[in-house]
C-alpha positions as CSV (number, residue, x, y, z in Angstrom):
1,M,0.0,0.0,0.0
2,K,2.9,2.4,0.6
3,L,4.1,2.0,-3.0
4,K,0.6,2.7,-4.3
5,A,0.3,5.8,-2.1
6,F,3.7,7.0,-3.4
7,I,2.7,6.5,-7.0
8,N,-0.7,8.2,-6.6
9,K,0.9,11.4,-5.2
10,S,1.6,14.3,-7.5
11,W,5.3,14.6,-8.4
12,P,5.7,18.4,-9.0
13,G,8.7,19.3,-11.1
14,V,9.4,15.7,-12.2
15,V,9.2,15.3,-16.0
16,R,10.7,11.8,-16.3
17,A,11.9,9.1,-13.8
18,K,13.0,5.5,-14.1
19,G,14.4,3.1,-11.7
20,F,14.3,-0.2,-9.8
21,F,12.7,-1.1,-6.4
22,W,12.0,-4.0,-4.2
23,L,9.0,-4.8,-1.9
24,A,9.5,-6.2,1.6
25,T,6.8,-8.8,0.7
26,R,8.7,-10.0,-2.4
27,P,12.4,-9.4,-1.6
28,H,13.8,-11.7,-4.3
29,Y,12.1,-9.8,-7.2
30,V,13.2,-6.7,-9.0
31,G,10.5,-4.1,-9.6
32,E,10.8,-1.3,-12.2
33,I,9.1,2.0,-12.1
34,S,8.9,4.4,-15.1
35,Q,7.3,7.8,-15.2
36,A,6.8,10.3,-18.0
37,G,4.4,13.1,-17.5
38,A,1.2,11.8,-16.1
39,L,1.9,8.2,-17.1
40,I,3.4,5.9,-14.4
41,R,4.2,2.2,-15.0
42,T,5.4,-0.4,-12.6
43,G,6.3,-4.0,-13.3
44,K,8.3,-7.1,-12.4
45,R,11.7,-7.3,-14.1
46,G,13.1,-10.5,-12.7
47,L,15.2,-11.7,-9.7
48,W,17.9,-9.8,-7.9
49,C,21.5,-11.0,-8.4
50,L,23.2,-11.7,-5.2
51,G,26.7,-10.6,-6.4
52,S,29.3,-12.9,-5.1
53,Q,26.8,-15.7,-4.4
54,A,25.5,-15.8,-8.0
55,S,27.0,-18.3,-10.3
56,V,28.4,-17.0,-13.6
57,A,28.3,-19.3,-16.6
């Protein structure tokens, strides 16, 4: 609910924004947020890489 409240607020002065986020209820998943003007999109991008614990093929 905190993410939804944040998204639904007005963002004065912000023209474009893009980035990644995680939710405490889904800590293994990468979320993406993209905002341009009045259009805001969020979605699931995949899984977080754990750096040194991740295997590299």
